[in-house]
mmCIF file of the N, C-alpha and C atoms, coordinates in Angstrom:
data_MODEL
# 
_entry.id   MODEL 
# 
loop_
_atom_site.group_PDB 
_atom_site.id 
_atom_site.type_symbol 
_atom_site.label_atom_id 
_atom_site.label_alt_id 
_atom_site.label_comp_id 
_atom_site.label_asym_id 
_atom_site.label_entity_id 
_atom_site.label_seq_id 
_atom_site.pdbx_PDB_ins_code 
_atom_site.Cartn_x 
_atom_site.Cartn_y 
_atom_site.Cartn_z 
_atom_site.occupancy 
_atom_site.B_iso_or_equiv 
_atom_site.pdbx_formal_charge 
_atom_site.auth_seq_id 
_atom_site.auth_comp_id 
_atom_site.auth_asym_id 
_atom_site.auth_atom_id 
_atom_site.pdbx_PDB_model_num 
ATOM 1   N N  . MET A 1 1  ? 78.932 99.633 106.517 1.00 0.00 ? 1  MET A N  1 
ATOM 2   C CA . MET A 1 1  ? 79.503 98.390 106.034 1.00 0.00 ? 1  MET A CA 1 
ATOM 3   C C  . MET A 1 1  ? 80.961 98.205 107.005 1.00 0.00 ? 1  MET A C  1 
ATOM 4   N N  . THR A 1 2  ? 80.935 96.837 107.414 1.00 0.00 ? 2  THR A N  1 
ATOM 5   C CA . THR A 1 2  ? 81.955 96.912 108.289 1.00 0.00 ? 2  THR A CA 1 
ATOM 6   C C  . THR A 1 2  ? 83.430 96.755 107.830 1.00 0.00 ? 2  THR A C  1 
ATOM 7   N N  . PRO A 1 3  ? 84.785 97.049 108.526 1.00 0.00 ? 3  PRO A N  1 
ATOM 8   C CA . PRO A 1 3  ? 86.048 97.217 108.209 1.00 0.00 ? 3  PRO A CA 1 
ATOM 9   C C  . PRO A 1 3  ? 86.377 96.098 107.234 1.00 0.00 ? 3  PRO A C  1 
ATOM 10  N N  . MET A 1 4  ? 85.670 95.066 107.478 1.00 0.00 ? 4  MET A N  1 
ATOM 11  C CA . MET A 1 4  ? 86.133 93.729 106.952 1.00 0.00 ? 4  MET A CA 1 
ATOM 12  C C  . MET A 1 4  ? 85.573 93.423 105.757 1.00 0.00 ? 4  MET A C  1 
ATOM 13  N N  . LEU A 1 5  ? 84.100 93.801 105.734 1.00 0.00 ? 5  LEU A N  1 
ATOM 14  C CA . LEU A 1 5  ? 83.333 93.547 104.561 1.00 0.00 ? 5  LEU A CA 1 
ATOM 15  C C  . LEU A 1 5  ? 83.843 94.801 103.561 1.00 0.00 ? 5  LEU A C  1 
ATOM 16  N N  . LEU A 1 6  ? 84.600 95.696 103.986 1.00 0.00 ? 6  LEU A N  1 
ATOM 17  C CA . LEU A 1 6  ? 84.681 97.054 102.620 1.00 0.00 ? 6  LEU A CA 1 
ATOM 18  C C  . LEU A 1 6  ? 86.059 96.357 102.444 1.00 0.00 ? 6  LEU A C  1 
ATOM 19  N N  . GLN A 1 7  ? 87.014 95.702 103.259 1.00 0.00 ? 7  GLN A N  1 
ATOM 20  C CA . GLN A 1 7  ? 88.562 95.090 102.737 1.00 0.00 ? 7  GLN A CA 1 
ATOM 21  C C  . GLN A 1 7  ? 87.974 94.253 101.756 1.00 0.00 ? 7  GLN A C  1 
ATOM 22  N N  . LEU A 1 8  ? 87.076 93.385 101.977 1.00 0.00 ? 8  LEU A N  1 
ATOM 23  C CA . LEU A 1 8  ? 86.678 92.276 100.828 1.00 0.00 ? 8  LEU A CA 1 
ATOM 24  C C  . LEU A 1 8  ? 86.305 92.875 99.964  1.00 0.00 ? 8  LEU A C  1 
ATOM 25  N N  . SER A 1 9  ? 85.193 94.012 99.705  1.00 0.00 ? 9  SER A N  1 
ATOM 26  C CA . SER A 1 9  ? 85.105 94.179 98.499  1.00 0.00 ? 9  SER A CA 1 
ATOM 27  C C  . SER A 1 9  ? 86.081 95.417 97.926  1.00 0.00 ? 9  SER A C  1 
ATOM 28  N N  . ILE A 1 10 ? 86.991 95.959 98.426  1.00 0.00 ? 10 ILE A N  1 
ATOM 29  C CA . ILE A 1 10 ? 88.615 96.618 97.738  1.00 0.00 ? 10 ILE A CA 1 
ATOM 30  C C  . ILE A 1 10 ? 88.594 95.105 97.249  1.00 0.00 ? 10 ILE A C  1 
ATOM 31  N N  . GLY A 1 11 ? 89.097 94.248 98.030  1.00 0.00 ? 11 GLY A N  1 
ATOM 32  C CA . GLY A 1 11 ? 90.255 93.343 97.241  1.00 0.00 ? 11 GLY A CA 1 
ATOM 33  C C  . GLY A 1 11 ? 89.318 92.689 96.155  1.00 0.00 ? 11 GLY A C  1 
ATOM 34  N N  . ILE A 1 12 ? 88.255 92.220 96.115  1.00 0.00 ? 12 ILE A N  1 
ATOM 35  C CA . ILE A 1 12 ? 87.345 91.544 94.926  1.00 0.00 ? 12 ILE A CA 1 
ATOM 36  C C  . ILE A 1 12 ? 87.664 92.753 93.854  1.00 0.00 ? 12 ILE A C  1 
ATOM 37  N N  . CYS A 1 13 ? 87.228 93.886 94.075  1.00 0.00 ? 13 CYS A N  1 
ATOM 38  C CA . CYS A 1 13 ? 87.634 95.069 92.932  1.00 0.00 ? 13 CYS A CA 1 
ATOM 39  C C  . CYS A 1 13 ? 88.840 95.207 92.494  1.00 0.00 ? 13 CYS A C  1 
ATOM 40  N N  . LEU A 1 14 ? 89.643 95.110 93.346  1.00 0.00 ? 14 LEU A N  1 
ATOM 41  C CA . LEU A 1 14 ? 91.536 94.981 92.566  1.00 0.00 ? 14 LEU A CA 1 
ATOM 42  C C  . LEU A 1 14 ? 91.455 93.840 92.137  1.00 0.00 ? 14 LEU A C  1 
ATOM 43  N N  . ALA A 1 15 ? 91.217 92.808 92.247  1.00 0.00 ? 15 ALA A N  1 
ATOM 44  C CA . ALA A 1 15 ? 91.132 91.613 91.438  1.00 0.00 ? 15 ALA A CA 1 
ATOM 45  C C  . ALA A 1 15 ? 91.110 91.523 90.215  1.00 0.00 ? 15 ALA A C  1 
ATOM 46  N N  . ILE A 1 16 ? 89.434 92.116 90.121  1.00 0.00 ? 16 ILE A N  1 
ATOM 47  C CA . ILE A 1 16 ? 88.790 91.991 88.938  1.00 0.00 ? 16 ILE A CA 1 
ATOM 48  C C  . ILE A 1 16 ? 89.342 93.049 88.206  1.00 0.00 ? 16 ILE A C  1 
ATOM 49  N N  . VAL A 1 17 ? 89.856 94.265 88.078  1.00 0.00 ? 17 VAL A N  1 
ATOM 50  C CA . VAL A 1 17 ? 90.791 95.226 87.621  1.00 0.00 ? 17 VAL A CA 1 
ATOM 51  C C  . VAL A 1 17 ? 92.018 94.419 87.239  1.00 0.00 ? 17 VAL A C  1 
ATOM 52  N N  . ILE A 1 18 ? 92.645 93.672 88.078  1.00 0.00 ? 18 ILE A N  1 
ATOM 53  C CA . ILE A 1 18 ? 93.853 93.122 87.243  1.00 0.00 ? 18 ILE A CA 1 
ATOM 54  C C  . ILE A 1 18 ? 93.629 92.243 86.577  1.00 0.00 ? 18 ILE A C  1 
ATOM 55  N N  . ARG A 1 19 ? 92.466 91.507 86.985  1.00 0.00 ? 19 ARG A N  1 
ATOM 56  C CA . ARG A 1 19 ? 92.122 90.313 85.675  1.00 0.00 ? 19 ARG A CA 1 
ATOM 57  C C  . ARG A 1 19 ? 91.500 90.957 84.101  1.00 0.00 ? 19 ARG A C  1 
ATOM 58  N N  . LEU A 1 20 ? 91.218 92.129 84.492  1.00 0.00 ? 20 LEU A N  1 
ATOM 59  C CA . LEU A 1 20 ? 90.354 92.489 83.137  1.00 0.00 ? 20 LEU A CA 1 
ATOM 60  C C  . LEU A 1 20 ? 91.736 93.344 82.492  1.00 0.00 ? 20 LEU A C  1 
ATOM 61  N N  . ALA A 1 21 ? 92.721 93.938 82.916  1.00 0.00 ? 21 ALA A N  1 
ATOM 62  C CA . ALA A 1 21 ? 93.676 94.675 82.483  1.00 0.00 ? 21 ALA A CA 1 
ATOM 63  C C  . ALA A 1 21 ? 94.603 93.340 82.080  1.00 0.00 ? 21 ALA A C  1 
ATOM 64  N N  . SER A 1 22 ? 94.703 92.471 82.666  1.00 0.00 ? 22 SER A N  1 
ATOM 65  C CA . SER A 1 22 ? 96.013 91.269 82.099  1.00 0.00 ? 22 SER A CA 1 
ATOM 66  C C  . SER A 1 22 ? 95.204 90.454 80.776  1.00 0.00 ? 22 SER A C  1 
ATOM 67  N N  . SER A 1 23 ? 93.909 90.731 81.057  1.00 0.00 ? 23 SER A N  1 
ATOM 68  C CA . SER A 1 23 ? 93.095 89.911 79.519  1.00 0.00 ? 23 SER A CA 1 
ATOM 69  C C  . SER A 1 23 ? 93.145 90.806 78.413  1.00 0.00 ? 23 SER A C  1 
ATOM 70  N N  . GLN A 1 24 ? 93.487 92.328 78.362  1.00 0.00 ? 24 GLN A N  1 
ATOM 71  C CA . GLN A 1 24 ? 93.455 92.765 77.030  1.00 0.00 ? 24 GLN A CA 1 
ATOM 72  C C  . GLN A 1 24 ? 94.511 92.177 76.526  1.00 0.00 ? 24 GLN A C  1 
ATOM 73  N N  . SER A 1 25 ? 93.970 92.104 74.858  1.00 0.00 ? 25 SER A N  1 
ATOM 74  C CA . SER A 1 25 ? 95.112 91.496 74.214  1.00 0.00 ? 25 SER A CA 1 
ATOM 75  C C  . SER A 1 25 ? 96.065 92.837 73.573  1.00 0.00 ? 25 SER A C  1 
ATOM 76  N N  . THR A 1 26 ? 97.309 92.509 73.215  1.00 0.00 ? 26 THR A N  1 
ATOM 77  C CA . THR A 1 26 ? 98.212 93.510 72.469  1.00 0.00 ? 26 THR A CA 1 
ATOM 78  C C  . THR A 1 26 ? 98.055 93.206 71.397  1.00 0.00 ? 26 THR A C  1 
ATOM 79  N N  . HIS A 1 27 ? 98.343 94.457 70.615  1.00 0.00 ? 27 HIS A N  1 
ATOM 80  C CA . HIS A 1 27 ? 98.148 94.695 69.202  1.00 0.00 ? 27 HIS A CA 1 
ATOM 81  C C  . HIS A 1 27 ? 98.890 93.978 67.912  1.00 0.00 ? 27 HIS A C  1 
ATOM 82  N N  . ASP A 1 28 ? 98.639 93.110 67.535  1.00 0.00 ? 28 ASP A N  1 
ATOM 83  C CA . ASP A 1 28 ? 99.626 92.656 66.289  1.00 0.00 ? 28 ASP A CA 1 
ATOM 84  C C  . ASP A 1 28 ? 99.022 91.740 65.172  1.00 0.00 ? 28 ASP A C  1 
ATOM 85  N N  . VAL A 1 29 ? 99.572 91.234 64.316  1.00 0.00 ? 29 VAL A N  1 
ATOM 86  C CA . VAL A 1 29 ? 99.117 91.263 62.957  1.00 0.00 ? 29 VAL A CA 1 
ATOM 87  C C  . VAL A 1 29 ? 97.708 90.192 63.011  1.00 0.00 ? 29 VAL A C  1 
ATOM 88  N N  . ILE A 1 30 ? 97.507 89.325 64.151  1.00 0.00 ? 30 ILE A N  1 
ATOM 89  C CA . ILE A 1 30 ? 96.409 88.620 63.941  1.00 0.00 ? 30 ILE A CA 1 
ATOM 90  C C  . ILE A 1 30 ? 95.466 89.274 64.973  1.00 0.00 ? 30 ILE A C  1 
ATOM 91  N N  . ARG A 1 31 ? 94.869 90.354 64.493  1.00 0.00 ? 31 ARG A N  1 
ATOM 92  C CA . ARG A 1 31 ? 94.061 91.322 65.456  1.00 0.00 ? 31 ARG A CA 1 
ATOM 93  C C  . ARG A 1 31 ? 92.944 90.703 65.558  1.00 0.00 ? 31 ARG A C  1 
ATOM 94  N N  . GLU A 1 32 ? 92.016 90.065 64.561  1.00 0.00 ? 32 GLU A N  1 
ATOM 95  C CA . GLU A 1 32 ? 91.011 89.478 64.511  1.00 0.00 ? 32 GLU A CA 1 
ATOM 96  C C  . GLU A 1 32 ? 90.359 88.116 65.542  1.00 0.00 ? 32 GLU A C  1 
ATOM 97  N N  . GLU A 1 33 ? 91.726 87.327 65.350  1.00 0.00 ? 33 GLU A N  1 
ATOM 98  C CA . GLU A 1 33 ? 91.975 86.409 66.377  1.00 0.00 ? 33 GLU A CA 1 
ATOM 99  C C  . GLU A 1 33 ? 91.791 86.809 67.908  1.00 0.00 ? 33 GLU A C  1 
ATOM 100 N N  . ASN A 1 34 ? 92.542 88.091 67.866  1.00 0.00 ? 34 ASN A N  1 
ATOM 101 C CA . ASN A 1 34 ? 93.094 88.547 69.188  1.00 0.00 ? 34 ASN A CA 1 
ATOM 102 C C  . ASN A 1 34 ? 91.927 89.076 69.597  1.00 0.00 ? 34 ASN A C  1 
ATOM 103 N N  . ASP A 1 35 ? 91.088 89.672 68.727  1.00 0.00 ? 35 ASP A N  1 
ATOM 104 C CA . ASP A 1 35 ? 89.880 90.243 69.230  1.00 0.00 ? 35 ASP A CA 1 
ATOM 105 C C  . ASP A 1 35 ? 88.578 89.307 69.766  1.00 0.00 ? 35 ASP A C  1 
ATOM 106 N N  . VAL A 1 36 ? 88.654 88.108 69.211  1.00 0.00 ? 36 VAL A N  1 
ATOM 107 C CA . VAL A 1 36 ? 87.798 87.172 69.646  1.00 0.00 ? 36 VAL A CA 1 
ATOM 108 C C  . VAL A 1 36 ? 88.272 86.602 70.776  1.00 0.00 ? 36 VAL A C  1 
ATOM 109 N N  . THR A 1 37 ? 89.321 86.526 70.904  1.00 0.00 ? 37 THR A N  1 
ATOM 110 C CA . THR A 1 37 ? 89.739 85.514 71.955  1.00 0.00 ? 37 THR A CA 1 
ATOM 111 C C  . THR A 1 37 ? 89.732 86.811 73.531  1.00 0.00 ? 37 THR A C  1 
ATOM 112 N N  . SER A 1 38 ? 89.635 87.967 72.887  1.00 0.00 ? 38 SER A N  1 
ATOM 113 C CA . SER A 1 38 ? 89.955 89.014 74.360  1.00 0.00 ? 38 SER A CA 1 
ATOM 114 C C  . SER A 1 38 ? 88.423 89.058 74.618  1.00 0.00 ? 38 SER A C  1 
ATOM 115 N N  . CYS A 1 39 ? 87.559 89.169 73.673  1.00 0.00 ? 39 CYS A N  1 
ATOM 116 C CA . CYS A 1 39 ? 86.238 89.350 74.189  1.00 0.00 ? 39 CYS A CA 1 
ATOM 117 C C  . CYS A 1 39 ? 85.795 88.078 75.040  1.00 0.00 ? 39 CYS A C  1 
ATOM 118 N N  . GLY A 1 40 ? 86.138 86.748 74.511  1.00 0.00 ? 40 GLY A N  1 
ATOM 119 C CA . GLY A 1 40 ? 85.933 85.648 75.212  1.00 0.00 ? 40 GLY A CA 1 
ATOM 120 C C  . GLY A 1 40 ? 86.351 86.240 76.666  1.00 0.00 ? 40 GLY A C  1 
ATOM 121 N N  . ARG A 1 41 ? 87.487 86.546 76.838  1.00 0.00 ? 41 ARG A N  1 
ATOM 122 C CA . ARG A 1 41 ? 88.038 86.480 78.187  1.00 0.00 ? 41 ARG A CA 1 
ATOM 123 C C  . ARG A 1 41 ? 87.721 87.422 78.948  1.00 0.00 ? 41 ARG A C  1 
ATOM 124 N N  . THR A 1 42 ? 87.257 88.494 78.583  1.00 0.00 ? 42 THR A N  1 
ATOM 125 C CA . THR A 1 42 ? 86.706 89.854 78.853  1.00 0.00 ? 42 THR A CA 1 
ATOM 126 C C  . THR A 1 42 ? 84.927 89.168 79.375  1.00 0.00 ? 42 THR A C  1 
ATOM 127 N N  . GLU A 1 43 ? 84.710 88.205 78.642  1.00 0.00 ? 43 GLU A N  1 
ATOM 128 C CA . GLU A 1 43 ? 83.229 88.093 79.112  1.00 0.00 ? 43 GLU A CA 1 
ATOM 129 C C  . GLU A 1 43 ? 83.071 87.202 80.425  1.00 0.00 ? 43 GLU A C  1 
ATOM 130 N N  . GLN A 1 44 ? 84.190 86.182 80.151  1.00 0.00 ? 44 GLN A N  1 
ATOM 131 C CA . GLN A 1 44 ? 84.305 85.451 81.682  1.00 0.00 ? 44 GLN A CA 1 
ATOM 132 C C  . GLN A 1 44 ? 84.772 86.370 82.375  1.00 0.00 ? 44 GLN A C  1 
ATOM 133 N N  . ALA A 1 45 ? 85.946 87.278 82.457  1.00 0.00 ? 45 ALA A N  1 
ATOM 134 C CA . ALA A 1 45 ? 85.900 87.781 83.859  1.00 0.00 ? 45 ALA A CA 1 
ATOM 135 C C  . ALA A 1 45 ? 84.369 88.759 83.913  1.00 0.00 ? 45 ALA A C  1 
ATOM 136 N N  . LEU A 1 46 ? 84.143 89.325 83.151  1.00 0.00 ? 46 LEU A N  1 
ATOM 137 C CA . LEU A 1 46 ? 82.968 89.490 83.824  1.00 0.00 ? 46 LEU A CA 1 
ATOM 138 C C  . LEU A 1 46 ? 81.705 88.689 84.381  1.00 0.00 ? 46 LEU A C  1 
ATOM 139 N N  . ASN A 1 47 ? 81.805 87.506 83.983  1.00 0.00 ? 47 ASN A N  1 
ATOM 140 C CA . ASN A 1 47 ? 81.129 86.594 84.386  1.00 0.00 ? 47 ASN A CA 1 
ATOM 141 C C  . ASN A 1 47 ? 81.366 86.257 86.153  1.00 0.00 ? 47 ASN A C  1 
ATOM 142 N N  . GLN A 1 48 ? 82.610 86.176 86.285  1.00 0.00 ? 48 GLN A N  1 
ATOM 143 C CA . GLN A 1 48 ? 83.264 86.088 87.523  1.00 0.00 ? 48 GLN A CA 1 
ATOM 144 C C  . GLN A 1 48 ? 82.731 87.135 88.260  1.00 0.00 ? 48 GLN A C  1 
ATOM 145 N N  . LEU A 1 49 ? 82.998 88.416 87.969  1.00 0.00 ? 49 LEU A N  1 
ATOM 146 C CA . LEU A 1 49 ? 82.818 89.697 88.468  1.00 0.00 ? 49 LEU A CA 1 
ATOM 147 C C  . LEU A 1 49 ? 81.138 89.381 89.131  1.00 0.00 ? 49 LEU A C  1 
ATOM 148 N N  . MET A 1 50 ? 80.174 89.272 87.987  1.00 0.00 ? 50 MET A N  1 
ATOM 149 C CA . MET A 1 50 ? 78.914 88.756 88.663  1.00 0.00 ? 50 MET A CA 1 
ATOM 150 C C  . MET A 1 50 ? 78.691 88.134 89.519  1.00 0.00 ? 50 MET A C  1 
ATOM 151 N N  . LYS A 1 51 ? 79.169 86.868 89.990  1.00 0.00 ? 51 LYS A N  1 
ATOM 152 C CA . LYS A 1 51 ? 79.434 85.604 90.385  1.00 0.00 ? 51 LYS A CA 1 
ATOM 153 C C  . LYS A 1 51 ? 79.765 86.176 91.789  1.00 0.00 ? 51 LYS A C  1 
ATOM 154 N N  . ALA A 1 52 ? 80.864 87.538 91.878  1.00 0.00 ? 52 ALA A N  1 
ATOM 155 C CA . ALA A 1 52 ? 81.485 87.731 92.916  1.00 0.00 ? 52 ALA A CA 1 
ATOM 156 C C  . ALA A 1 52 ? 80.926 88.528 93.667  1.00 0.00 ? 52 ALA A C  1 
ATOM 157 N N  . VAL A 1 53 ? 80.188 89.636 92.750  1.00 0.00 ? 53 VAL A N  1 
ATOM 158 C CA . VAL A 1 53 ? 79.622 90.342 93.148  1.00 0.00 ? 53 VAL A CA 1 
ATOM 159 C C  . VAL A 1 53 ? 77.786 89.960 94.145  1.00 0.00 ? 53 VAL A C  1 
ATOM 160 N N  . SER A 1 54 ? 77.193 89.299 93.468  1.00 0.00 ? 54 SER A N  1 
ATOM 161 C CA . SER A 1 54 ? 76.018 88.220 94.081  1.00 0.00 ? 54 SER A CA 1 
ATOM 162 C C  . SER A 1 54 ? 76.265 87.629 95.158  1.00 0.00 ? 54 SER A C  1 
ATOM 163 N N  . GLN A 1 55 ? 77.684 86.767 95.345  1.00 0.00 ? 55 GLN A N  1 
ATOM 164 C CA . GLN A 1 55 ? 78.475 86.061 96.674  1.00 0.00 ? 55 GLN A CA 1 
ATOM 165 C C  . GLN A 1 55 ? 78.247 87.238 97.506  1.00 0.00 ? 55 GLN A C  1 
ATOM 166 N N  . LEU A 1 56 ? 78.983 88.351 97.283  1.00 0.00 ? 56 LEU A N  1 
ATOM 167 C CA . LEU A 1 56 ? 79.153 89.601 98.153  1.00 0.00 ? 56 LEU A CA 1 
ATOM 168 C C  . LEU A 1 56 ? 77.521 90.359 98.623  1.00 0.00 ? 56 LEU A C  1 
ATOM 169 N N  . GLN A 1 57 ? 76.756 90.404 97.886  1.00 0.00 ? 57 GLN A N  1 
ATOM 170 C CA . GLN A 1 57 ? 75.237 90.392 98.074  1.00 0.00 ? 57 GLN A CA 1 
ATOM 171 C C  . GLN A 1 57 ? 74.999 89.666 99.103  1.00 0.00 ? 57 GLN A C  1 
ATOM 172 N N  . ARG A 1 58 ? 74.998 88.523 99.003  1.00 0.00 ? 58 ARG A N  1 
ATOM 173 C CA . ARG A 1 58 ? 74.420 87.396 99.754  1.00 0.00 ? 58 ARG A CA 1 
ATOM 174 C C  . ARG A 1 58 ? 75.197 87.712 101.201 1.00 0.00 ? 58 ARG A C  1 
ATOM 175 N N  . ASP A 1 59 ? 76.711 87.409 101.264 1.00 0.00 ? 59 ASP A N  1 
ATOM 176 C CA . ASP A 1 59 ? 77.093 87.907 102.481 1.00 0.00 ? 59 ASP A CA 1 
ATOM 177 C C  . ASP A 1 59 ? 76.774 88.738 103.303 1.00 0.00 ? 59 ASP A C  1 
ATOM 178 N N  . VAL A 1 60 ? 76.316 90.264 102.560 1.00 0.00 ? 60 VAL A N  1 
ATOM 179 C CA . VAL A 1 60 ? 76.258 91.063 103.159 1.00 0.00 ? 60 VAL A CA 1 
ATOM 180 C C  . VAL A 1 60 ? 74.705 91.404 103.645 1.00 0.00 ? 60 VAL A C  1 
ATOM 181 N N  . ALA A 1 61 ? 73.678 90.415 102.980 1.00 0.00 ? 61 ALA A N  1 
ATOM 182 C CA . ALA A 1 61 ? 72.642 90.554 103.603 1.00 0.00 ? 61 ALA A CA 1 
ATOM 183 C C  . ALA A 1 61 ? 72.687 89.479 104.881 1.00 0.00 ? 61 ALA A C  1 
ATOM 184 N N  . GLU A 1 62 ? 73.441 88.295 104.902 1.00 0.00 ? 62 GLU A N  1 
ATOM 185 C CA . GLU A 1 62 ? 73.512 87.587 105.827 1.00 0.00 ? 62 GLU A CA 1 
ATOM 186 C C  . GLU A 1 62 ? 73.899 87.964 107.217 1.00 0.00 ? 62 GLU A C  1 
ATOM 187 N N  . LEU A 1 63 ? 75.031 88.989 106.857 1.00 0.00 ? 63 LEU A N  1 
ATOM 188 C CA . LEU A 1 63 ? 75.478 90.046 107.936 1.00 0.00 ? 63 LEU A CA 1 
ATOM 189 C C  . LEU A 1 63 ? 74.366 90.604 108.506 1.00 0.00 ? 63 LEU A C  1 
ATOM 190 N N  . LYS A 1 64 ? 73.498 91.767 107.508 1.00 0.00 ? 64 LYS A N  1 
ATOM 191 C CA . LYS A 1 64 ? 72.524 92.209 108.015 1.00 0.00 ? 64 LYS A CA 1 
ATOM 192 C C  . LYS A 1 64 ? 71.598 91.650 109.121 1.00 0.00 ? 64 LYS A C  1 
ATOM 193 N N  . THR A 1 65 ? 71.137 90.252 108.298 1.00 0.00 ? 65 THR A N  1 
ATOM 194 C CA . THR A 1 65 ? 70.281 89.443 109.582 1.00 0.00 ? 65 THR A CA 1 
ATOM 195 C C  . THR A 1 65 ? 70.921 88.917 110.482 1.00 0.00 ? 65 THR A C  1 
ATOM 196 N N  . ASP A 1 66 ? 72.190 88.421 110.482 1.00 0.00 ? 66 ASP A N  1 
ATOM 197 C CA . ASP A 1 66 ? 72.809 88.296 111.944 1.00 0.00 ? 66 ASP A CA 1 
ATOM 198 C C  . ASP A 1 66 ? 72.894 89.603 113.070 1.00 0.00 ? 66 ASP A C  1 
ATOM 199 N N  . LYS A 1 67 ? 72.746 90.948 112.375 1.00 0.00 ? 67 LYS A N  1 
ATOM 200 C CA . LYS A 1 67 ? 72.860 91.830 113.198 1.00 0.00 ? 67 LYS A CA 1 
ATOM 201 C C  . LYS A 1 67 ? 71.773 92.418 113.803 1.00 0.00 ? 67 LYS A C  1 
ATOM 202 N N  . ARG A 1 68 ? 70.574 92.324 113.039 1.00 0.00 ? 68 ARG A N  1 
ATOM 203 C CA . ARG A 1 68 ? 68.944 92.679 113.489 1.00 0.00 ? 68 ARG A CA 1 
ATOM 204 C C  . ARG A 1 68 ? 68.852 91.472 114.382 1.00 0.00 ? 68 ARG A C  1 
ATOM 205 N N  . GLN A 1 69 ? 69.480 89.922 114.250 1.00 0.00 ? 69 GLN A N  1 
ATOM 206 C CA . GLN A 1 69 ? 69.071 89.076 115.382 1.00 0.00 ? 69 GLN A CA 1 
ATOM 207 C C  . GLN A 1 69 ? 69.638 89.491 116.387 1.00 0.00 ? 69 GLN A C  1 
ATOM 208 N N  . LYS A 1 70 ? 71.111 89.778 116.507 1.00 0.00 ? 70 LYS A N  1 
ATOM 209 C CA . LYS A 1 70 ? 71.481 89.962 117.857 1.00 0.00 ? 70 LYS A CA 1 
ATOM 210 C C  . LYS A 1 70 ? 70.718 91.391 118.380 1.00 0.00 ? 70 LYS A C  1 
ATOM 211 N N  . ASP A 1 71 ? 70.771 92.502 117.483 1.00 0.00 ? 71 ASP A N  1 
ATOM 212 C CA . ASP A 1 71 ? 70.199 93.542 118.241 1.00 0.00 ? 71 ASP A CA 1 
ATOM 213 C C  . ASP A 1 71 ? 68.922 93.550 118.781 1.00 0.00 ? 71 ASP A C  1 
ATOM 214 N N  . ALA A 1 72 ? 67.824 92.458 118.245 1.00 0.00 ? 72 ALA A N  1 
ATOM 215 C CA . ALA A 1 72 ? 66.633 92.003 118.442 1.00 0.00 ? 72 ALA A CA 1 
ATOM 216 C C  . ALA A 1 72 ? 66.794 91.162 120.003 1.00 0.00 ? 72 ALA A C  1 
ATOM 217 N N  . ARG A 1 73 ? 67.863 90.658 120.317 1.00 0.00 ? 73 ARG A N  1 
ATOM 218 C CA . ARG A 1 73 ? 68.465 89.948 121.183 1.00 0.00 ? 73 ARG A CA 1 
ATOM 219 C C  . ARG A 1 73 ? 69.265 90.586 122.639 1.00 0.00 ? 73 ARG A C  1 
ATOM 220 N N  . GLY A 1 74 ? 69.212 91.902 122.025 1.00 0.00 ? 74 GLY A N  1 
ATOM 221 C CA . GLY A 1 74 ? 70.324 93.191 122.779 1.00 0.00 ? 74 GLY A CA 1 
ATOM 222 C C  . GLY A 1 74 ? 71.517 92.638 123.113 1.00 0.00 ? 74 GLY A C  1 
ATOM 223 N N  . ILE A 1 75 ? 72.174 91.815 121.909 1.00 0.00 ? 75 ILE A N  1 
ATOM 224 C CA . ILE A 1 75 ? 73.823 91.366 121.943 1.00 0.00 ? 75 ILE A CA 1 
ATOM 225 C C  . ILE A 1 75 ? 74.097 92.462 121.062 1.00 0.00 ? 75 ILE A C  1 
ATOM 226 N N  . ARG A 1 76 ? 74.901 92.661 121.406 1.00 0.00 ? 76 ARG A N  1 
ATOM 227 C CA . ARG A 1 76 ? 76.427 93.616 120.469 1.00 0.00 ? 76 ARG A CA 1 
ATOM 228 C C  . ARG A 1 76 ? 77.675 93.088 120.425 1.00 0.00 ? 76 ARG A C  1 
# 
């Protein structure tokens, strides 16, 4: 994995952790409402994570394809 791709992966993971941590509801009297809201935010964060992972997979596949083409032509 290239250093830039590794940094991108780490950045995405950190953003997701921060997002998930901030979406956790605090305990209060209206717990049921907060649970539903928190669940919705967690689901939304999970969907964003899945989209980010899919994009990262596409980017990695594209980088691998580019590298193979360059290697086949003798370019480094």
